[in-house]
KEKE-3310 file (N, C-alpha, C; in steps of 0.2 Angstrom, whole numbers, plus 5000, padded with zeros to 4 digits):
npx = (4987:4981:4976:4965:4950:4948:4942:4949:4953:4963:4972:4979:4982:4985:4998:5015:5019:5005:4999:5007:5004:4990:4991:4999:4991:4979:4983:4985:4972:4964:4951:4950:4948:4953:4959:4961:4966:4970:4968:4963:4960:4969:4976:4965:4963:4975:4974:4963:4950:4937:4940:4939:4941:4942:4938:4946:4949:4958:4958:4945:4932:4919:4922:4930:4920:4912:4920:4920:4906:4904:4912:4905:4893:4896:4904:4899:4906:4920:4937:4950:4960:4972:4981:4989:4990:4999:5008:5023:5033:5031:5035:5045:5061:5072:5080:5072:5067:5065:5054:5039:5024:5012:5016:5019:5006:4999:5005:5002:4988:4986:4994:4992:4978:4972:4973:4966:4953:4950:4950:4940:4929:4929:4929:4915:4910:4919:4916:4903:4907:4913:4926:4943:4957:4968:4981:4993:5004:5019:5036:5053:5058:5052:5056:5070:5073:5073:5082:5080:5068:5057:5043:5038:5044:5039:5025:5025:5029:5018:5009:5013:5010:4996:4993:4996:4987:4975:4974:4973:4960:4952:4953:4944:4934:4939:4947:4962:4976:4990:5006:5018:5035:5044:5060:5068:5059:5061:5052:5041:5039:5049:5060:5056:5056:5070:5076:5089:5098:5096:5104:5114:5107:5101:5112:5118:5107:5107:5120:5118:5110:5108:5106:5111:5105:5094:5077:5063:5046:5041:5047:5039:5026:5024:5024:5013:5003:5003:4999:4986:4981:4974:4985:4991:4983:4984:4991:4993:4994:5007:5023:5031:5046:5052:5066:5078:5086:5090:5084:5083:5071)
npy = (4958:4955:4950:4942:4938:4951:4962:4965:4976:4976:4984:4983:4969:4958:4954:4954:4965:4967:4954:4947:4953:4949:4935:4933:4940:4933:4920:4923:4924:4934:4941:4943:4956:4957:4967:4972:4978:4967:4949:4944:4932:4921:4928:4929:4915:4911:4918:4913:4908:4912:4923:4935:4940:4955:4965:4980:4997:5009:5022:5025:5031:5025:5012:5009:5012:5001:4990:4992:4991:4978:4971:4975:4969:4955:4953:4962:4973:4984:4983:4987:4995:4993:5003:4999:4998:5004:5013:5008:4997:4998:5010:5022:5028:5042:5058:5073:5082:5074:5065:5059:5068:5061:5050:5056:5061:5049:5042:5050:5049:5036:5033:5043:5050:5038:5033:5042:5041:5028:5029:5039:5030:5020:5026:5029:5016:5012:5021:5017:5005:5008:5013:5011:5006:5013:5010:5017:5014:5021:5026:5023:5031:5043:5048:5048:5054:5050:5051:5053:5047:5056:5057:5046:5047:5060:5057:5047:5055:5064:5054:5053:5066:5066:5056:5061:5073:5067:5059:5068:5073:5062:5056:5059:5050:5038:5032:5027:5033:5028:5027:5017:5016:5008:5002:4997:4983:4966:4962:4958:4970:4978:4972:4974:4988:4992:4984:4979:4985:4980:4972:4980:4991:4987:4983:4996:5002:4993:4996:5008:5005:5001:4988:4977:4970:4964:4969:4959:4954:4948:4955:4966:4962:4960:4973:4979:4970:4974:4987:4986:4979:4980:4983:4994:5005:5018:5025:5036:5045:5043:5039:5025:5019:5006:5001:4995:5004:5015:5029:5038:5044)
npz = (5101:5087:5071:5068:5061:5057:5044:5029:5017:5002:4990:4973:4974:4966:4963:4969:4983:4987:4985:4994:5006:5007:5008:5020:5030:5029:5033:5046:5050:5046:5035:5018:5006:4990:4979:4962:4945:4938:4939:4954:4960:4963:4974:4983:4985:4991:5003:5009:5021:5016:5009:4996:4979:4969:4954:4952:4949:4954:4950:4947:4955:4956:4954:4966:4976:4973:4977:4991:4994:4990:5000:5011:5009:5009:5021:5031:5038:5038:5042:5040:5027:5015:5006:4993:4979:4965:4952:4946:4942:4928:4925:4917:4920:4921:4918:4926:4917:4906:4908:4902:4899:4900:4907:4919:4923:4923:4934:4945:4945:4948:4959:4969:4967:4967:4980:4987:4981:4986:5000:5001:4998:5008:5020:5025:5028:5038:5048:5051:5056:5068:5068:5062:5052:5041:5029:5021:5007:5006:5001:5002:4992:4993:5006:5006:4994:4980:4965:4947:4944:4946:4945:4951:4964:4968:4969:4979:4990:4991:4995:5009:5014:5012:5020:5033:5034:5032:5043:5054:5051:5052:5065:5075:5072:5076:5066:5061:5052:5043:5036:5027:5023:5013:5008:4992:4987:4985:4972:4958:4952:4956:4949:4936:4936:4938:4928:4918:4926:4939:4948:4951:4956:4967:4975:4977:4985:4996:5002:5008:5019:5036:5040:5030:5018:5005:5005:5008:5003:5015:5025:5027:5031:5045:5050:5044:5049:5063:5062:5058:5069:5086:5094:5089:5092:5096:5087:5074:5059:5056:5047:5044:5042:5034:5030:5033:5040:5033:5031:5045:5055)
capx = (4989:4979:4972:4960:4943:4948:4940:4954:4953:4970:4972:4985:4984:4986:5005:5020:5017:4998:4998:5010:5000:4984:4993:5001:4986:4974:4986:4984:4965:4960:4947:4953:4945:4959:4957:4966:4964:4971:4964:4964:4958:4975:4977:4960:4964:4981:4972:4958:4945:4932:4942:4937:4945:4937:4941:4947:4952:4958:4957:4938:4928:4914:4925:4932:4914:4909:4924:4918:4899:4904:4914:4900:4888:4899:4906:4896:4910:4927:4941:4956:4961:4979:4982:4995:4991:5003:5012:5030:5037:5031:5037:5052:5065:5076:5080:5066:5064:5064:5049:5034:5019:5007:5018:5018:4999:4996:5008:4998:4981:4985:4997:4989:4971:4969:4972:4961:4947:4949:4949:4933:4925:4929:4927:4908:4909:4923:4912:4898:4910:4915:4933:4947:4964:4970:4988:4995:5011:5023:5042:5060:5059:5050:5059:5077:5073:5076:5082:5079:5061:5053:5036:5036:5046:5034:5019:5025:5029:5011:5006:5014:5006:4989:4992:4996:4981:4969:4974:4970:4953:4948:4954:4937:4930:4942:4950:4969:4979:4997:5010:5024:5039:5049:5065:5066:5057:5062:5046:5041:5039:5056:5064:5054:5058:5077:5078:5096:5102:5093:5109:5118:5103:5100:5118:5118:5102:5110:5125:5115:5106:5111:5105:5113:5102:5088:5071:5059:5040:5039:5049:5034:5020:5023:5022:5006:4998:5003:4995:4979:4979:4973:4991:4993:4977:4985:4996:4990:4998:5014:5026:5035:5052:5055:5071:5084:5090:5092:5082:5081:5066)
capy = (4961:4950:4952:4937:4940:4957:4962:4969:4977:4977:4986:4981:4963:4953:4951:4958:4966:4966:4947:4945:4955:4945:4928:4933:4942:4927:4915:4925:4924:4940:4939:4948:4958:4958:4971:4974:4978:4960:4944:4943:4925:4918:4931:4927:4908:4911:4921:4908:4911:4915:4929:4936:4944:4959:4969:4986:5002:5014:5029:5026:5031:5020:5005:5009:5011:4994:4985:4992:4988:4970:4969:4976:4964:4949:4953:4967:4978:4984:4985:4990:4996:4994:5006:4997:4999:5010:5012:5007:4993:4999:5017:5023:5033:5047:5065:5075:5085:5069:5061:5060:5071:5056:5045:5059:5061:5042:5041:5054:5047:5029:5033:5048:5050:5031:5032:5047:5037:5022:5032:5041:5025:5016:5029:5028:5009:5012:5025:5013:4999:5011:5015:5006:5007:5014:5010:5019:5012:5026:5023:5026:5036:5050:5050:5049:5059:5046:5055:5050:5044:5061:5056:5041:5050:5065:5053:5044:5061:5066:5049:5055:5072:5064:5052:5066:5077:5063:5057:5073:5073:5056:5054:5059:5044:5032:5029:5029:5033:5028:5025:5013:5018:5003:5003:4993:4976:4961:4960:4958:4977:4981:4969:4977:4995:4992:4980:4977:4988:4977:4970:4986:4996:4984:4984:5003:5002:4989:4999:5014:5002:4998:4981:4977:4964:4966:4969:4954:4955:4945:4959:4971:4960:4961:4980:4980:4967:4978:4993:4984:4976:4985:4985:5001:5009:5026:5027:5038:5050:5041:5036:5020:5017:4999:5002:4993:5009:5020:5035:5038:5050)
capz = (5094:5082:5065:5067:5060:5054:5037:5027:5009:4999:4983:4970:4977:4961:4964:4973:4990:4989:4986:5000:5012:5007:5010:5027:5034:5029:5037:5053:5052:5043:5029:5014:4999:4986:4973:4957:4938:4936:4942:4961:4962:4967:4980:4988:4987:4996:5009:5012:5026:5013:5006:4989:4974:4965:4949:4955:4946:4959:4947:4946:4962:4956:4955:4973:4979:4972:4981:4998:4994:4990:5006:5016:5008:5011:5028:5036:5040:5035:5048:5037:5020:5013:4999:4990:4971:4962:4946:4948:4938:4921:4924:4914:4923:4917:4921:4927:4911:4901:4909:4898:4903:4900:4912:4925:4924:4925:4940:4950:4945:4952:4966:4973:4967:4968:4987:4989:4980:4990:5006:5001:4997:5013:5027:5028:5031:5044:5053:5053:5060:5074:5067:5057:5051:5034:5029:5014:5005:5003:4999:5003:4986:4995:5012:5004:4988:4974:4958:4940:4944:4950:4945:4957:4970:4970:4971:4986:4995:4991:5000:5016:5016:5012:5027:5039:5034:5033:5050:5058:5049:5054:5072:5079:5070:5078:5060:5061:5045:5044:5030:5027:5018:5012:5002:4986:4989:4979:4969:4951:4950:4957:4944:4930:4936:4937:4922:4917:4932:4945:4953:4953:4960:4974:4978:4980:4990:5002:5004:5012:5024:5042:5039:5023:5014:5001:5008:5005:5005:5022:5030:5028:5033:5052:5052:5042:5054:5069:5061:5058:5075:5091:5097:5087:5093:5098:5082:5068:5056:5056:5042:5047:5038:5034:5025:5035:5043:5028:5033:5052:5056)
cpx = (4988:4975:4966:4953:4943:4946:4945:4954:4961:4969:4979:4987:4985:4993:5009:5018:5010:4997:5001:5006:4993:4986:4994:4995:4980:4977:4985:4977:4961:4956:4948:4948:4951:4957:4963:4963:4965:4968:4967:4962:4963:4976:4972:4961:4970:4979:4967:4953:4939:4933:4940:4941:4940:4941:4941:4951:4952:4957:4950:4934:4923:4916:4927:4925:4911:4913:4921:4911:4900:4907:4909:4894:4890:4901:4903:4899:4917:4931:4947:4956:4969:4979:4988:4996:4995:5007:5019:5034:5037:5033:5044:5055:5069:5076:5073:5062:5063:5058:5043:5028:5013:5009:5017:5011:4996:4999:5004:4991:4981:4988:4995:4981:4968:4968:4966:4954:4945:4947:4942:4928:4924:4928:4920:4907:4913:4919:4907:4900:4913:4923:4936:4954:4966:4978:4990:5003:5014:5030:5048:5061:5058:5054:5067:5077:5076:5076:5080:5072:5056:5046:5034:5038:5041:5027:5019:5026:5022:5007:5007:5010:4999:4988:4991:4989:4975:4968:4971:4962:4949:4949:4948:4933:4933:4945:4957:4971:4986:5000:5016:5028:5045:5055:5063:5065:5058:5055:5047:5042:5046:5061:5062:5057:5066:5080:5085:5100:5100:5099:5113:5114:5102:5106:5119:5113:5105:5115:5124:5111:5111:5111:5106:5111:5096:5082:5066:5052:5038:5042:5044:5028:5019:5021:5015:5001:4998:4999:4988:4977:4977:4979:4994:4987:4978:4990:4992:4995:5005:5017:5031:5040:5053:5060:5078:5089:5093:5091:5080:5077:5066)
cpy = (4956:4953:4947:4940:4947:4957:4967:4970:4979:4979:4984:4974:4957:4950:4955:4958:4965:4958:4944:4947:4951:4938:4928:4935:4936:4922:4917:4926:4929:4937:4945:4950:4960:4961:4973:4974:4971:4955:4943:4936:4921:4921:4929:4920:4907:4913:4916:4912:4914:4921:4929:4941:4948:4963:4976:4991:5008:5021:5030:5026:5026:5013:5004:5008:5004:4989:4986:4990:4981:4968:4970:4970:4957:4948:4957:4972:4978:4987:4989:4990:4997:4997:5005:4998:5005:5008:5013:5003:4995:5006:5017:5029:5037:5054:5068:5078:5081:5065:5064:5063:5066:5051:5049:5059:5054:5040:5044:5051:5040:5030:5038:5048:5043:5030:5036:5044:5032:5024:5035:5035:5021:5019:5029:5021:5009:5016:5020:5007:5002:5013:5010:5009:5008:5014:5011:5017:5018:5023:5027:5032:5043:5052:5051:5054:5055:5050:5050:5046:5049:5060:5051:5044:5055:5062:5050:5050:5063:5061:5051:5061:5070:5060:5056:5070:5073:5060:5062:5074:5068:5053:5054:5053:5038:5029:5032:5028:5033:5026:5021:5015:5013:5005:4998:4986:4972:4958:4960:4965:4980:4978:4972:4985:4996:4989:4977:4979:4985:4976:4976:4991:4993:4984:4991:5004:4999:4993:5005:5012:5000:4991:4979:4970:4967:4965:4964:4956:4953:4950:4965:4969:4961:4968:4982:4976:4971:4984:4992:4982:4982:4987:4992:5006:5016:5028:5029:5044:5049:5038:5031:5018:5010:4998:4999:4998:5014:5027:5035:5044:5052)
cpz = (5089:5077:5064:5066:5058:5046:5034:5019:5007:4992:4980:4973:4972:4961:4968:4980:4992:4990:4993:5007:5013:5010:5018:5031:5034:5033:5044:5055:5050:5037:5024:5008:4995:4980:4968:4950:4935:4940:4949:4964:4966:4973:4985:4990:4992:5003:5013:5016:5022:5010:4999:4985:4970:4960:4952:4951:4950:4957:4946:4953:4962:4957:4963:4977:4979:4976:4988:4998:4994:4997:5012:5016:5010:5018:5033:5039:5037:5041:5046:5030:5019:5006:4996:4982:4969:4956:4948:4943:4931:4920:4921:4917:4919:4921:4921:4921:4905:4902:4905:4902:4904:4906:4919:4927:4927:4932:4946:4950:4949:4959:4971:4973:4969:4976:4990:4987:4984:4997:5006:5001:5004:5020:5029:5031:5037:5049:5055:5057:5067:5074:5062:5056:5043:5034:5021:5013:5002:5000:5001:4998:4989:5001:5011:4999:4982:4968:4952:4940:4948:4950:4951:4964:4973:4972:4978:4991:4996:4996:5007:5018:5016:5019:5033:5039:5035:5040:5055:5057:5052:5061:5076:5077:5072:5072:5060:5053:5046:5037:5032:5022:5017:5007:4997:4988:4983:4977:4961:4948:4951:4951:4937:4930:4935:4931:4923:4923:4939:4950:4956:4958:4967:4978:4981:4986:4997:5006:5009:5018:5030:5042:5032:5019:5010:5005:5004:5007:5013:5027:5031:5032:5041:5054:5050:5047:5060:5068:5060:5065:5080:5095:5095:5088:5094:5093:5076:5065:5055:5049:5045:5042:5039:5028:5027:5038:5038:5030:5041:5054:5063)
residu = (MET:THR:VAL:ALA:ASP:LYS:ILE:VAL:LEU:ILE:THR:GLY:ALA:ALA:ARG:GLY:LEU:GLY:PHE:ALA:TYR:ALA:ARG:ALA:LEU:GLY:GLU:ALA:GLY:ALA:ARG:ILE:VAL:ALA:GLY:ASP:ILE:ASP:ASP:CYS:GLY:PRO:ALA:ALA:SER:ALA:ALA:GLY:ASN:GLY:SER:ILE:GLY:VAL:THR:LEU:ASP:VAL:THR:ASP:ILE:ALA:SER:ALA:ASP:SER:MET:VAL:GLU:LEU:ALA:MET:GLU:ARG:PHE:GLY:ARG:VAL:ASP:ALA:LEU:ILE:ASN:ASN:ALA:ALA:LEU:TYR:GLY:SER:LEU:ARG:GLY:GLY:ARG:PHE:ASN:GLN:ILE:ALA:GLU:THR:ASP:TRP:ASP:ALA:THR:MET:ALA:VAL:ASN:VAL:LYS:GLY:ILE:TRP:ASN:CYS:CYS:LYS:ALA:VAL:VAL:PRO:ALA:MET:ARG:GLN:SER:GLY:GLY:GLY:SER:ILE:ILE:ASN:ILE:ALA:SER:LEU:ALA:ALA:THR:TYR:GLY:MET:PRO:PHE:ALA:LEU:HIS:TYR:THR:THR:SER:LYS:ALA:ALA:VAL:ILE:GLY:LEU:THR:ARG:GLY:LEU:ALA:ARG:GLU:LEU:GLY:ARG:ASP:ASN:ILE:ARG:VAL:ASN:ALA:ILE:ALA:PRO:SER:ALA:VAL:MET:THR:GLU:GLY:THR:ALA:GLU:PHE:PHE:GLY:GLU:ARG:LEU:ASP:ARG:GLY:LEU:GLU:VAL:ILE:ARG:ALA:GLY:GLN:SER:ILE:GLN:ARG:THR:LEU:GLU:PRO:ALA:ASP:LEU:THR:GLY:THR:VAL:ALA:TRP:LEU:ILE:SER:ASP:GLY:SER:CYS:PHE:VAL:THR:GLY:GLN:THR:ILE:ALA:VAL:ASP:GLY:GLY:THR:VAL:MET:LEU)
# end
C-alpha cells in the first residue's frame, strides 16, 4: 500500500489541505503536479521528487487540459487526481435567501464544474495509463446538512453525486472515483470562513464528534494515500467521512 513513484495531480495546492497533500505524498515518494490560481512553487518544493507547480483555473477546461498535458510531458502518465480546489474561506454565510446570486454561481463554478473539468481533462491520460484513482474532496457540510452556507453545502452534496455517477461510468476503465468528507479542518480557509466565530464554531463541531478534537490536515493524508494506493483497488463510488465520528454512514 504505497504511493511511491505515483504521479499525482492536486488542485487547490497553493495552501491549506492541497499543500498538505502535496507535502505528505511527496514525502511518501509520489511525484506531484500541484495546481492553483496562486503560486504552487512552494507546494512543489515541499513535495520534492521533481514535483512541479502549475497555474490552474479549474473553471476553465483549457487550463485543466494544460495541467494534464504538462504532467504527461514531464512524467509520461497520471496515476491519481485529487480534486481539492474549492471556494470556501472567501464565502459569506447567511440565511439561504440572503446569499448573493453571484456567490452562488461562483461556488458552483469552482466546486462542481471545476471537478467536472478536471475529470474530463485527466480521464484520457488515465485510460492511456491503464487506470487510476480520482479523489474528490466533499465535506461534512453535505453529509450533515450545514445551514447558513447553502451554496457551499449544496456544492459539496453535488460532489458526492458526481463521484457516485462517475464511478459507475469509469469502472470499466479501471478508474476508481471516491470522495472524502471531512469536518472543519484547521486551515487558513476555515479561519477565514468562520472569522470571529472560529473558536465557537470549532467548539460546536467538536461537540458533535465521537473523537472530540479539531481535525488537522495531517488527519486526512492517510486516507488520501490509501485511496491512491493499490490497497484500495476494489473501492470506488464511496464517500469516506473523516469527521471524528459525526456522521456514521
